[in-house]
Every structure is written in structure tokens, then in C-alpha cells.
C-alpha positions in Angstrom: 13.4 5.8 20.8 11.0 6.9 18.0 8.7 8.6 20.5 11.6 10.5 22.0 12.9 11.7 18.7 9.4 12.8 17.5 9.0 14.8 20.7 12.2 16.7 20.0 11.1 18.1 16.6 8.3 20.5 15.7 4.8 19.4 15.0 4.8 20.3 11.3 8.0 18.2 10.8 6.4 15.4 12.8 3.4 15.3 10.5 5.6 15.6 7.4 7.7 12.6 8.5 4.6 10.6 9.3 3.1 11.4 5.9 6.3 10.4 4.1 6.2 7.1 6.1 2.7 6.3 4.9 3.6 7.2 1.3 6.6 4.9 1.6 4.4 2.0 2.6 2.0 2.7 -0.3 5.1 2.4 -2.5 6.0 -0.9 -0.8 2.5 -2.3 -1.6 2.6 -1.0 -5.1 6.0 -2.5 -5.7 4.6 -6.0 -5.4 3.3 -5.6 -9.0 7.0 -5.8 -10.1 7.3 -9.3 -8.7 3.8 -10.9 -8.9 2.4 -11.9 -12.3 -1.2 -12.6 -11.4 -3.2 -12.2 -8.2 -6.5 -13.7 -7.1 -9.3 -11.1 -7.1 -10.4 -12.4 -3.7 -7.1 -11.2 -2.3 -7.5 -7.8 -3.8 -11.0 -7.5 -2.3 -9.8 -8.6 1.1 -7.1 -6.0 0.9 -9.6 -3.2 0.1 -11.8 -4.5 2.9 -8.9 -4.4 5.3 -8.1 -0.8 4.3 -11.7 0.2 4.9 -11.7 -1.4 8.4 -8.6 0.5 9.4 -10.0 3.8 8.2 -13.3 3.3 10.0 -11.6 2.5 13.3 -9.1 5.3 13.0 -11.9 7.7 12.3 -13.4 7.1 15.7 -10.6 6.2 18.1 -8.0 8.5 16.6 -10.2 11.5 15.6 -13.7 11.5 16.9 -13.0 10.3 20.4 -10.4 13.0 21.1 -12.7 15.6 19.5 -15.5 14.6 21.9 -13.0 14.8 24.8 -11.8 18.2 23.9 -15.4 19.4 23.3 -16.3 18.6 26.9 -14.0 21.5 28.0 -16.2 23.9 26.1 -19.4 25.6 27.2 -21.5 23.8 24.6 -22.9 20.2 24.3 -19.8 18.1 23.5 -21.4 16.5 20.5 -21.7 19.7 18.6 -18.1 20.3 17.4 -17.4 16.7 16.2 -20.8 16.4 14.6 -20.4 19.7 12.7 -16.9 19.0 11.7 -17.8 15.4 10.6 -20.6 16.7 8.4 -18.5 19.4 6.8 -15.7 16.9 6.2 -18.0 14.6 4.4 -19.6 17.5 2.4 -16.1 18.8 1.5 -15.1 15.4 0.0 -18.4 15.1 -1.8 -17.8 18.5 -3.4 -14.3 17.4 -4.5 -15.8 14.1 -5.7 -18.3 16.1 -7.7 -15.8 18.5 -9.3 -12.6 16.6 -9.7 -12.5 14.4 -12.9 -11.7 10.8 -11.9 -12.4 7.2 -12.8 -12.5 4.3 -10.3 -10.4 1.2 -11.0 -11.9 -1.3 -13.4 -14.7 1.1 -14.4 -15.5 1.9 -18.0 -14.8 5.4 -19.3 -18.5 6.3 -19.4 -18.6 6.0 -15.6 -16.0 8.8 -15.1 -17.1 11.2 -12.4 -16.6 14.9 -11.9 -16.5 17.6 -14.4 -16.4 16.3 -18.0 -12.9 16.6 -19.5 -10.8 15.1 -22.3 -8.3 13.6 -19.8 -7.0 10.2 -20.7 -7.9 7.1 -18.7 -4.6 7.0 -17.0 -4.9 10.6 -15.7 -8.5 9.9 -14.5 -7.3 6.8 -12.6 -4.4 8.8 -10.9 -6.9 11.5 -9.9 -9.2 8.9 -8.4 -6.6 7.3 -6.2 -5.2 10.7 -5.3 -8.6 11.8 -4.1 -8.7 8.8 -1.9 -5.5 9.6 -0.1 -6.2 13.3 0.7 -8.3 12.5 3.9 -5.6 10.2 5.2 -3.0 12.9 4.9 -5.3 15.4 6.6 -6.0 13.0 9.4 -2.3 12.5 10.2 -1.7 16.3 10.1 -4.7 17.1 12.2 -3.7 14.4 14.8 -0.2 15.7 15.2 -1.5 19.3 15.4 -4.0 18.2 18.0 -1.2 16.6 20.1 0.7 20.0 20.0 -2.4 21.9 21.0 -3.7 19.4 23.7 -1.2 16.7 24.6 -3.6 15.3 27.3 -6.3 14.6 24.8 -4.1 13.3 22.0 -0.8 11.8 22.9 2.2 11.5 20.6 1.8 7.7 20.7 -1.8 8.1 19.6 -0.7 10.2 16.6 2.1 7.7 15.8 -0.3 4.8 16.0 -2.7 6.6 13.6 0.1 7.1 11.1 1.3 3.5 11.6 -2.3 2.1 11.1 -2.8 4.2 7.9 0.7 3.1 6.7 -0.1 -0.6 7.3 -3.3 -0.4 5.4 -1.5 1.5 2.6 0.5 -1.7 1.8 -2.5 -3.7 0.7 -4.0 -0.5 -0.7 -1.0 0.2 -2.9 -1.1 -3.4 -4.0 -4.9 -3.2 -4.7 -4.3 -0.1 -6.9 -1.2 -1.3 -8.9 -2.4 -4.8 -9.7 -5.7 -3.8 -11.5 -3.7 -1.2 -13.4 -1.5 -4.1 -14.6 -4.5 -6.1 -15.6 -5.7 -3.1 -17.7 -2.6 -3.4 -19.8 -0.2 -1.0 -18.2 3.4 -2.1 -17.9 4.7 -3.3 -14.5 6.8 -0.1 -14.1 3.9 2.2 -15.0 1.5 0.3 -12.7 4.0 0.7 -9.8 4.5 4.4 -10.6 0.8 5.2 -10.5 0.3 3.0 -7.5 2.9 4.7 -5.4 1.9 8.1 -6.8 -1.4 7.8 -5.0 0.4 8.1 -1.7 2.4 11.2 -2.6 -0.4 13.5 -1.5 -0.3 12.2 2.1 2.8 14.1 3.3 1.5 17.2 1.5 -1.9 17.1 3.2 -0.4 16.0 6.5 1.7 19.2 6.4 -1.4 21.3 5.4 -3.5 19.7 8.2 -1.0 20.4 11.0 -0.5 24.0 9.8 -4.2 24.4 9.8 -4.3 23.4 13.5 -1.3 25.6 14.4 -3.2 28.6 13.0 -6.7 27.8 14.3 -6.3 26.2 17.8 -9.9 27.0 18.7 -11.3 24.9 15.9 -9.4 21.8 16.9 -12.5 19.6 17.8 -14.1 20.7 14.5 -10.9 19.8 12.6 -10.7 16.4 14.1 -14.4 15.8 13.2 -13.7 17.1 9.7 -10.8 14.6 9.1 -13.0 11.8 10.3 -15.9 12.8 8.1 -13.6 12.9 5.1 -12.2 9.5 5.8 -15.6 7.9 6.3 -16.9 9.4 3.1 -14.0 7.9 1.0 -14.4 4.6 2.8 -18.1 4.3 2.1 -18.0 5.9 -1.4 -15.0 4.0 -2.8 -13.3 1.3 -0.7 -16.3 -0.7 0.4 -18.2 -0.7 -2.9 -15.0 -1.5 -4.8 -14.3 -4.4 -2.4 -17.8 -5.8 -3.0 -18.0 -5.3 -6.8 -16.7 -8.7 -7.8 -19.1 -10.7 -5.6 -16.5 -11.5 -2.9 -18.5 -9.9 -0.2 -17.7 -12.4 2.6 -14.0 -12.2 2.1 -14.1 -8.4 1.8 -16.2 -8.1 4.9 -13.7 -10.4 6.8 -10.9 -8.1 5.7 -12.8 -5.1 7.0 -13.4 -6.7 10.4 -9.7 -7.7 10.7 -8.6 -4.2 9.7 -11.0 -2.5 12.1 -9.9 -4.8 15.0 -6.2 -4.3 14.3 -6.6 -0.5 14.3 -8.8 -0.5 17.4 -6.2 -2.6 19.3 -3.3 -0.3 18.2 -5.1 2.9 19.2 -6.3 1.6 22.6 -3.1 -0.3 23.5 -0.8 2.7 22.8 -3.1 5.6 23.8 
């Protein structure tokens, strides 16, 4: 039923709906702070590891693999478009990371990154989690745009599974964002608000991503690689180090393996 309905609407609207869905699941995860007083740090690290695993798996099966398949139809070596797009995506996120003022959760103010500003700690934390969710929104938008441009390479089910996988990992991710905010002294309501706010950029950038593909069909394999590079950058730069920071490396790694396996199964089973 969902597949049939999604096929009946335009690709930009498909991407927007999928982005709102992932944002909603971020809010679900963040809302747990309203009901849970304390949480074991091991659980938070496992949640961050799980999110990292999902993003790594989605980067290949939902983005790089179809980019390679599309590139085989071009008169160039098929590795060139996804490789170029991947590197540009990672460099783009590195540039934003370098410019945008932000502060990672549980980091002291002197470790704030980006251009030096007088922003308050709360603002810097919001910017950090917002930066993290930009690639996820782009990946969703590019995937639905790719389906519109080449349905044989990217099926509607594949795009839906990408959105579903990102949404599922957004639940523990929203939880992993809101709970540390609570431990830093924010009220439950403010912790929830900031936690769900991190997912608000996903429908926005999903819409931007699909419009980008609608305008530039010829760059589709590059765009898929770009989204994958951006997701891997955020995963390696933020999620994995944060999950390992408290010494719970075994639990965080187990979460990553489970997240990777789940996303791999979803993408292959519903391709």
C-alpha cells in the first residue's frame, strides 16, 4: 500500500514525506528523555554505534552500489563517478565542519570547532547535531531523485528502505542526543526540543537533494557518491569517536555491527 501510494506522487513530495518520517522518528527517540530519569552510558554508546553501522551500510548498498551500476552505462570506467562524488561529498562536509561553529556533546567549550563565535553552548550543540543530519537528508533526497531518473538502478522500495533504515537509527540517535543534554543540566523539555530539532533539517535537505537530481540528471552517479561520502565523513568524524569516548568500545562496536547487518538485510531483501 505504501509503495503504491508513493508511486502515485511526485518525487520531490516522496522525498519530503520520507524526510518528515525520519524527523518524526528522531523526535520519538528524543522524547524518551521525558520519561527516563537516568540511562546507562553503555546504552548510549551502543545506540551511537548502531547509528554508525546503519549509515555505513546505507552508504554502500543504497548509494554507492547504484552509483556504480549507473556508471557502467557511461563511456568511462565505472569507478570514476562514484569515487569523484564520494571524495567531493567528504570534502564538502569537511568544509562545513571547518566553518560552522559547533560543539560535540559532552565536550568542553574550549573544544568548540569551526569559526570562533560568541554563541552560547546550547546554540553550538544544536549546530553540531544539525550538521550531523544534513547528509542523511541529502541521501534520502538523492535516492528518490535517482529512482525517478533510473527506476531500474534504484527501485522505489530501495529508496523507502533507505528512509526506513535512517529513520530506525534516528530513534537511538535522538535518544543519544537528548539524554546527554539532560545530564548537562537542561530541563527535560529543552533536552527533548533540542534532540528533535536535530532531525528538522532532514526533510529540508531531502527536498534539496531530490530537486538537485531533477535538475542535473547527468550528474546522478556523482550525486549518489556525494551523499555517501558525506554520510561516511559524519560517521567517522562524529558517531564512531563519540561512541568510543567513554571506554565502552566493545559495546559500541557490537552496536555498529548490528546496525550494519540490519541495514544490509533491509536493502538486499527489499531491493
